[in-house]
VEXDREN-2710 file (C-alpha; in Angstrom, 1 decimal):
% VEXDREN-2710
k/r/px/py/pz
1/MET/69.1/90.7/118.0
2/THR/68.4/93.1/115.2
3/MET/71.1/95.5/116.5
4/LEU/73.7/92.8/116.2
5/THR/72.9/91.7/112.6
6/HIS/74.3/93.2/109.5
7/PRO/71.6/95.2/107.6
8/ARG/73.6/95.4/104.4
9/GLY/74.4/92.8/101.8
10/PRO/77.9/91.4/101.5
11/LEU/78.9/93.7/98.7
12/ASP/77.6/97.0/100.1
13/GLN/80.0/99.5/101.5
14/ALA/79.7/100.4/105.2
15/ALA/78.4/103.9/106.1
16/ASP/81.0/104.6/108.7
17/SER/84.6/105.5/108.0
18/SER/86.1/102.4/109.6
19/GLY/84.5/100.1/107.0
20/ARG/85.1/102.2/103.9
21/LEU/87.7/101.4/101.4
22/ASP/91.2/102.9/101.9
23/THR/91.2/105.7/99.2
24/VAL/94.8/106.6/99.9
25/GLY/96.0/103.0/99.5
26/THR/93.9/102.7/96.3
27/ALA/95.4/105.9/94.9
28/ALA/98.9/104.6/95.7
29/ALA/98.1/101.3/94.1
30/ARG/96.9/103.1/90.9
31/ALA/100.1/105.1/90.9
32/HIS/102.2/102.0/91.2
33/LEU/100.3/100.3/88.4
34/ALA/100.7/103.3/86.2
35/THR/104.5/103.2/86.8
36/ILE/104.7/99.5/86.0
37/LYS/102.6/100.1/82.8
38/ARG/104.9/102.9/81.8
39/PHE/108.0/100.8/82.4
40/CYS/106.6/97.9/80.4
41/MET/105.6/100.1/77.5
42/ARG/109.2/101.5/77.3
43/ALA/110.7/98.0/77.7
44/LEU/108.6/96.5/74.9
45/PRO/110.4/98.2/72.0
46/VAL/113.8/97.2/73.4
47/LEU/112.7/93.6/73.7
48/ILE/111.3/93.7/70.1
49/ALA/114.5/95.1/68.8
50/ALA/116.6/92.5/70.6
51/GLY/114.4/89.8/69.2
52/ALA/114.8/91.1/65.7
53/LEU/118.5/91.4/66.1
54/THR/118.7/87.8/67.4
55/GLY/116.6/86.6/64.4
56/ILE/118.9/88.4/61.9
57/ILE/122.0/86.9/63.5
58/ALA/120.4/83.5/63.5
59/LEU/119.4/83.8/59.9
60/LYS/122.9/84.9/58.9
61/ALA/124.5/82.1/60.8
62/ALA/122.1/79.5/59.2
63/ILE/122.9/80.8/55.7
64/TYR/126.7/80.8/56.5
65/PHE/126.6/77.2/57.8
66/TRP/124.4/76.1/54.9
67/ARG/126.9/77.5/52.4
68/PHE/129.9/76.3/54.4
69/HIS/128.5/72.7/54.4
70/TYR/128.6/72.5/50.6
END
């Protein structure tokens, strides 16, 4: 019976290669996450600029309609 039981805890890695983590898949996942992070960091200033432009246009429109009303 002792040969069939699992001697390690549930969080320990296996000693043989079949039970180890996939290091190639992990490296690929890290590369994909880095690409996504790089894309988001480049898209963030564009979104901020678009939001600022939208705010300026909305403020100008509000001032125009406020003056036009009187």
